[in-house]
C-alpha positions in Angstrom: 0.0 0.0 0.0 2.8 2.4 0.9 4.7 1.5 -2.2 1.6 2.1 -4.4 1.1 5.5 -2.7 4.7 6.5 -3.3 4.5 5.3 -6.9 1.4 7.5 -7.6 3.0 10.5 -5.8 6.2 10.4 -7.7 4.5 9.7 -11.1 2.1 12.6 -10.4 5.0 14.9 -9.5 6.9 14.0 -12.7 3.9 14.7 -14.8 2.8 18.0 -13.2 6.3 19.6 -13.0 6.6 20.7 -16.7 5.2 24.2 -17.5 2.0 23.5 -19.4 -1.2 25.4 -20.0 -2.8 24.5 -16.7 0.2 25.5 -14.7 0.7 28.8 -16.5 -3.0 29.6 -16.1 -2.8 29.1 -12.3 0.5 31.0 -12.1 -0.9 33.9 -14.1 -4.1 34.0 -12.0 -2.0 34.0 -8.9 0.0 37.0 -10.2 -3.0 39.0 -11.4 -5.9 38.3 -9.1 -6.1 41.1 -6.5 -7.5 39.0 -3.7 -7.2 35.4 -2.4 -11.0 35.1 -2.3 -11.0 35.4 -6.1 -8.0 33.1 -6.6 -9.0 30.2 -4.3 -12.1 29.0 -6.4 -9.9 29.0 -9.5 -7.2 26.9 -7.8 -9.8 24.5 -6.2 -11.5 24.1 -9.6 -8.2 23.0 -11.2 -7.4 20.6 -8.3 -11.0 19.1 -8.4 -10.7 18.7 -12.1 -7.6 16.7 -11.7 -9.3 14.7 -9.0 -12.1 13.8 -11.3 -9.8 12.9 -14.2 -7.5 10.7 -12.0 -10.5 9.0 -10.3 -12.2 8.0 -13.6 -8.8 7.0 -15.0 -8.0 4.7 -12.1 -11.6 3.4 -12.2 -11.0 2.1 -15.7 -12.0 4.8 -18.2 -8.4 4.9 -19.5 -9.0 1.4 -21.0 -11.9 2.8 -23.0 -9.9 5.8 -24.3 -7.0 3.6 -25.3 -9.4 1.2 -27.1 -11.2 3.8 -29.1 -8.7 5.8 -31.4 -11.6 8.0 -32.6 -12.3 9.2 -29.1 -8.6 10.1 -28.5 -8.6 12.0 -31.8 -11.7 13.9 -30.8 -10.3 14.8 -27.4 -7.0 16.0 -29.0 -8.8 18.1 -31.7 -11.0 19.7 -29.0 -8.0 20.4 -26.9 -6.0 22.0 -29.7 -8.9 24.4 -30.6 -9.5 25.3 -27.0 -5.9 26.0 -26.2 -5.6 28.2 -29.3 -8.7 30.2 -28.2 -7.4 30.4 -24.6 -4.0 31.7 -25.9 -5.8 34.5 -27.8 -7.9 35.4 -24.7 -4.9 35.5 -22.5 -2.7 37.5 -24.9 -5.4 40.2 -25.4 -6.4 40.5 -21.7 -6.2 44.0 -20.4 -2.8 45.0 -18.9 -2.5 44.0 -15.3 -5.7 41.9 -15.3 -6.3 38.2 -15.3 -8.1 36.8 -18.4 -11.8 37.4 -18.0 -11.3 39.4 -14.8 -13.1 42.5 -16.2 -15.4 44.2 -13.8 -18.8 42.7 -13.4 -20.7 40.2 -11.3 -20.0 37.4 -13.8 -16.3 37.8 -14.1 -15.5 35.5 -11.2 -17.7 32.8 -12.6 -16.1 33.2 -16.1 -12.6 32.8 -14.6 -13.7 29.6 -12.7 -15.1 28.2 -16.0 -11.9 29.0 -17.7 -10.0 27.1 -15.0 -12.4 24.2 -15.5 -12.0 24.2 -19.2 -8.2 24.6 -19.2 -8.1 21.5 -17.0 -10.6 19.3 -18.7 -10.1 20.3 -22.3 -6.3 20.3 -22.1 -5.0 17.4 -24.1 -1.7 17.4 -22.1 -3.7 17.0 -18.8 -6.0 14.3 -20.3 -3.1 12.2 -21.7 -1.2 12.5 -18.4 -4.1 11.6 -16.1 -6.2 9.3 -18.2 -3.5 7.5 -20.2 -0.3 7.6 -18.1 -1.8 7.6 -14.5 -4.7 5.3 -15.5 -2.3 3.0 -17.3 -0.1 2.8 -14.2 -3.1 1.8 -12.1 -3.4 -1.4 -14.1 -0.3 -2.7 -12.3 -2.2 -3.1 -9.2 -4.7 -5.9 -8.8 -5.6 -5.1 -5.2 -8.4 -2.5 -4.7 -6.5 -1.0 -1.7 -3.2 -0.6 -3.7 -5.0 0.9 -6.7 -6.6 3.6 -4.7 -3.5 4.2 -2.6 -1.7 4.9 -5.9 -4.6 7.2 -6.9 -4.4 9.1 -3.6 -0.7 9.7 -4.1 -1.3 11.3 -7.5 -4.2 13.4 -6.1 -2.2 14.7 -3.2 0.4 16.0 -5.7 -2.3 18.0 -7.6 -3.7 19.7 -4.6 -0.3 20.6 -3.1 1.1 21.7 -6.4 -1.8 24.0 -7.5 -2.0 25.8 -4.2 1.8 26.1 -4.0 1.8 27.4 -7.6 -0.8 30.0 -6.7 1.3 31.2 -3.8 4.3 31.5 -6.1 2.1 33.5 -8.5 1.1 35.9 -5.7 4.8 36.5 -4.9 5.5 37.1 -8.6 2.5 39.4 -8.8 3.8 41.5 -5.8 7.2 41.8 -7.5 5.8 42.6 -10.9 3.6 45.5 -9.9 3.5 47.3 -13.2 0.9 46.7 -15.8 3.7 46.1 -18.4 5.3 43.3 -16.3 1.9 41.6 -15.7 1.1 41.9 -19.4 4.4 40.0 -20.1 3.4 37.3 -17.7 0.1 36.9 -19.5 1.8 36.7 -22.8 4.2 34.1 -21.6 1.2 32.1 -20.5 -0.4 32.5 -24.0 2.7 31.4 -25.7 2.9 28.2 -23.6 -0.7 27.5 -24.6 -0.1 28.0 -28.3 3.1 25.9 -28.1 1.2 22.9 -26.6 -1.6 23.4 -29.1 0.9 23.4 -32.0 2.6 20.3 -30.6 -0.6 18.3 -30.6 -1.7 19.7 -34.0 1.6 18.5 -35.5 1.2 15.1 -33.8 -2.3 14.8 -35.2 -1.0 15.8 -38.7 1.8 13.3 -38.6 -0.6 10.6 -37.4 -3.0 11.4 -40.3 -0.2 11.3 -42.8 1.0 7.9 -41.5 -2.5 6.5 -41.6 -3.0 7.6 -45.2 0.4 6.2 -46.4 
Protein backbone atom coordinates (compact mmCIF):
# COMPACT_ATOMS: atom_id res chain seq x y z
CA UNK A 1 0.00 0.00 0.00
CA UNK A 2 2.81 2.45 0.92
CA UNK A 3 4.71 1.50 -2.24
CA UNK A 4 1.64 2.14 -4.39
CA UNK A 5 1.07 5.52 -2.74
CA UNK A 6 4.70 6.52 -3.31
CA UNK A 7 4.50 5.33 -6.94
CA UNK A 8 1.42 7.49 -7.55
CA UNK A 9 2.97 10.48 -5.78
CA UNK A 10 6.25 10.37 -7.72
CA UNK A 11 4.52 9.74 -11.05
CA UNK A 12 2.09 12.59 -10.42
CA UNK A 13 4.98 14.89 -9.50
CA UNK A 14 6.92 14.01 -12.65
CA UNK A 15 3.88 14.69 -14.83
CA UNK A 16 2.83 17.97 -13.22
CA UNK A 17 6.25 19.65 -13.05
CA UNK A 18 6.56 20.71 -16.74
CA UNK A 19 5.21 24.19 -17.52
CA UNK A 20 1.98 23.46 -19.38
CA UNK A 21 -1.23 25.42 -20.02
CA UNK A 22 -2.85 24.47 -16.70
CA UNK A 23 0.23 25.46 -14.69
CA UNK A 24 0.74 28.75 -16.51
CA UNK A 25 -2.96 29.60 -16.13
CA UNK A 26 -2.81 29.09 -12.34
CA UNK A 27 0.48 30.97 -12.09
CA UNK A 28 -0.90 33.89 -14.09
CA UNK A 29 -4.08 33.95 -12.03
CA UNK A 30 -2.00 34.01 -8.85
CA UNK A 31 0.00 36.95 -10.18
CA UNK A 32 -2.96 38.98 -11.43
CA UNK A 33 -5.91 38.30 -9.14
CA UNK A 34 -6.06 41.10 -6.54
CA UNK A 35 -7.47 39.02 -3.65
CA UNK A 36 -7.21 35.45 -2.36
CA UNK A 37 -10.99 35.06 -2.31
CA UNK A 38 -10.97 35.43 -6.10
CA UNK A 39 -8.02 33.10 -6.55
CA UNK A 40 -9.02 30.18 -4.31
CA UNK A 41 -12.06 29.04 -6.36
CA UNK A 42 -9.88 28.99 -9.50
CA UNK A 43 -7.22 26.85 -7.81
CA UNK A 44 -9.78 24.55 -6.21
CA UNK A 45 -11.46 24.06 -9.59
CA UNK A 46 -8.17 22.96 -11.18
CA UNK A 47 -7.44 20.56 -8.32
CA UNK A 48 -10.97 19.12 -8.37
CA UNK A 49 -10.74 18.68 -12.15
CA UNK A 50 -7.55 16.66 -11.73
CA UNK A 51 -9.28 14.68 -8.98
CA UNK A 52 -12.13 13.80 -11.33
CA UNK A 53 -9.79 12.85 -14.20
CA UNK A 54 -7.55 10.69 -12.01
CA UNK A 55 -10.52 9.02 -10.33
CA UNK A 56 -12.19 8.00 -13.58
CA UNK A 57 -8.82 6.96 -15.05
CA UNK A 58 -7.97 4.69 -12.13
CA UNK A 59 -11.56 3.45 -12.18
CA UNK A 60 -11.01 2.07 -15.69
CA UNK A 61 -12.00 4.77 -18.19
CA UNK A 62 -8.41 4.86 -19.49
CA UNK A 63 -8.97 1.42 -21.00
CA UNK A 64 -11.94 2.81 -22.96
CA UNK A 65 -9.95 5.81 -24.25
CA UNK A 66 -7.03 3.62 -25.31
CA UNK A 67 -9.37 1.17 -27.05
CA UNK A 68 -11.17 3.83 -29.15
CA UNK A 69 -8.74 5.79 -31.37
CA UNK A 70 -11.55 8.05 -32.62
CA UNK A 71 -12.25 9.18 -29.06
CA UNK A 72 -8.61 10.06 -28.50
CA UNK A 73 -8.63 11.97 -31.80
CA UNK A 74 -11.74 13.93 -30.81
CA UNK A 75 -10.26 14.82 -27.40
CA UNK A 76 -7.03 16.00 -29.04
CA UNK A 77 -8.77 18.15 -31.68
CA UNK A 78 -11.03 19.73 -29.05
CA UNK A 79 -8.01 20.43 -26.86
CA UNK A 80 -6.02 22.03 -29.69
CA UNK A 81 -8.89 24.36 -30.62
CA UNK A 82 -9.53 25.31 -27.02
CA UNK A 83 -5.88 26.04 -26.23
CA UNK A 84 -5.63 28.21 -29.35
CA UNK A 85 -8.67 30.18 -28.17
CA UNK A 86 -7.35 30.44 -24.58
CA UNK A 87 -4.04 31.74 -25.91
CA UNK A 88 -5.83 34.53 -27.79
CA UNK A 89 -7.94 35.44 -24.75
CA UNK A 90 -4.87 35.52 -22.48
CA UNK A 91 -2.74 37.49 -24.94
CA UNK A 92 -5.41 40.17 -25.42
CA UNK A 93 -6.41 40.46 -21.73
CA UNK A 94 -6.20 44.04 -20.37
CA UNK A 95 -2.80 44.97 -18.94
CA UNK A 96 -2.53 43.97 -15.29
CA UNK A 97 -5.71 41.91 -15.33
CA UNK A 98 -6.26 38.18 -15.34
CA UNK A 99 -8.10 36.82 -18.41
CA UNK A 100 -11.83 37.37 -17.99
CA UNK A 101 -11.27 39.39 -14.83
CA UNK A 102 -13.06 42.47 -16.17
CA UNK A 103 -15.41 44.25 -13.76
CA UNK A 104 -18.84 42.74 -13.38
CA UNK A 105 -20.73 40.18 -11.31
CA UNK A 106 -20.03 37.39 -13.79
CA UNK A 107 -16.25 37.84 -14.06
CA UNK A 108 -15.49 35.47 -11.15
CA UNK A 109 -17.70 32.77 -12.62
CA UNK A 110 -16.11 33.18 -16.06
CA UNK A 111 -12.63 32.78 -14.61
CA UNK A 112 -13.65 29.64 -12.74
CA UNK A 113 -15.14 28.25 -15.96
CA UNK A 114 -11.86 29.00 -17.72
CA UNK A 115 -10.01 27.09 -15.00
CA UNK A 116 -12.39 24.16 -15.47
CA UNK A 117 -11.97 24.23 -19.24
CA UNK A 118 -8.18 24.56 -19.24
CA UNK A 119 -8.10 21.51 -16.95
CA UNK A 120 -10.63 19.27 -18.69
CA UNK A 121 -10.08 20.30 -22.33
CA UNK A 122 -6.29 20.35 -22.11
CA UNK A 123 -4.96 17.36 -24.12
CA UNK A 124 -1.75 17.41 -22.10
CA UNK A 125 -3.66 16.96 -18.82
CA UNK A 126 -5.98 14.35 -20.30
CA UNK A 127 -3.14 12.22 -21.65
CA UNK A 128 -1.21 12.51 -18.40
CA UNK A 129 -4.09 11.58 -16.13
CA UNK A 130 -6.24 9.25 -18.21
CA UNK A 131 -3.53 7.47 -20.19
CA UNK A 132 -0.35 7.58 -18.06
CA UNK A 133 -1.76 7.56 -14.53
CA UNK A 134 -4.68 5.34 -15.53
CA UNK A 135 -2.29 2.97 -17.28
CA UNK A 136 -0.09 2.80 -14.18
CA UNK A 137 -3.06 1.80 -12.06
CA UNK A 138 -3.38 -1.39 -14.13
CA UNK A 139 -0.26 -2.65 -12.35
CA UNK A 140 -2.24 -3.12 -9.15
CA UNK A 141 -4.73 -5.94 -8.77
CA UNK A 142 -5.56 -5.05 -5.17
CA UNK A 143 -8.36 -2.51 -4.72
CA UNK A 144 -6.50 -0.97 -1.75
CA UNK A 145 -3.22 -0.63 -3.67
CA UNK A 146 -4.95 0.85 -6.72
CA UNK A 147 -6.62 3.61 -4.73
CA UNK A 148 -3.54 4.24 -2.59
CA UNK A 149 -1.75 4.87 -5.89
CA UNK A 150 -4.56 7.24 -6.95
CA UNK A 151 -4.39 9.07 -3.60
CA UNK A 152 -0.67 9.70 -4.09
CA UNK A 153 -1.33 11.33 -7.48
CA UNK A 154 -4.23 13.36 -6.12
CA UNK A 155 -2.18 14.71 -3.24
CA UNK A 156 0.40 16.04 -5.70
CA UNK A 157 -2.26 17.96 -7.65
CA UNK A 158 -3.71 19.66 -4.58
CA UNK A 159 -0.35 20.59 -3.08
CA UNK A 160 1.06 21.70 -6.43
CA UNK A 161 -1.78 23.99 -7.51
CA UNK A 162 -2.03 25.78 -4.17
CA UNK A 163 1.77 26.11 -4.04
CA UNK A 164 1.80 27.43 -7.61
CA UNK A 165 -0.85 30.01 -6.72
CA UNK A 166 1.33 31.18 -3.82
CA UNK A 167 4.31 31.52 -6.15
CA UNK A 168 2.10 33.50 -8.52
CA UNK A 169 1.15 35.85 -5.70
CA UNK A 170 4.81 36.46 -4.94
CA UNK A 171 5.54 37.13 -8.61
CA UNK A 172 2.53 39.43 -8.79
CA UNK A 173 3.80 41.45 -5.84
CA UNK A 174 7.23 41.76 -7.47
CA UNK A 175 5.81 42.60 -10.91
CA UNK A 176 3.59 45.46 -9.86
CA UNK A 177 3.54 47.35 -13.16
CA UNK A 178 0.94 46.72 -15.83
CA UNK A 179 3.69 46.06 -18.37
CA UNK A 180 5.26 43.31 -16.26
CA UNK A 181 1.90 41.64 -15.72
CA UNK A 182 1.12 41.90 -19.43
CA UNK A 183 4.37 40.04 -20.13
CA UNK A 184 3.38 37.29 -17.68
CA UNK A 185 0.06 36.89 -19.47
CA UNK A 186 1.76 36.71 -22.85
CA UNK A 187 4.20 34.06 -21.64
CA UNK A 188 1.16 32.05 -20.54
CA UNK A 189 -0.42 32.53 -23.97
CA UNK A 190 2.75 31.40 -25.74
CA UNK A 191 2.86 28.21 -23.65
CA UNK A 192 -0.75 27.45 -24.57
CA UNK A 193 -0.05 28.00 -28.26
CA UNK A 194 3.10 25.87 -28.08
CA UNK A 195 1.18 22.94 -26.60
CA UNK A 196 -1.62 23.39 -29.14
CA UNK A 197 0.93 23.42 -31.97
CA UNK A 198 2.63 20.31 -30.62
CA UNK A 199 -0.60 18.34 -30.58
CA UNK A 200 -1.66 19.71 -33.97
CA UNK A 201 1.64 18.50 -35.46
CA UNK A 202 1.20 15.09 -33.82
CA UNK A 203 -2.31 14.84 -35.23
CA UNK A 204 -1.04 15.80 -38.71
CA UNK A 205 1.79 13.26 -38.57
CA UNK A 206 -0.62 10.58 -37.40
CA UNK A 207 -3.03 11.37 -40.26
CA UNK A 208 -0.21 11.26 -42.85
CA UNK A 209 1.04 7.94 -41.47
CA UNK A 210 -2.48 6.52 -41.58
CA UNK A 211 -2.96 7.58 -45.22
CA UNK A 212 0.38 6.22 -46.37
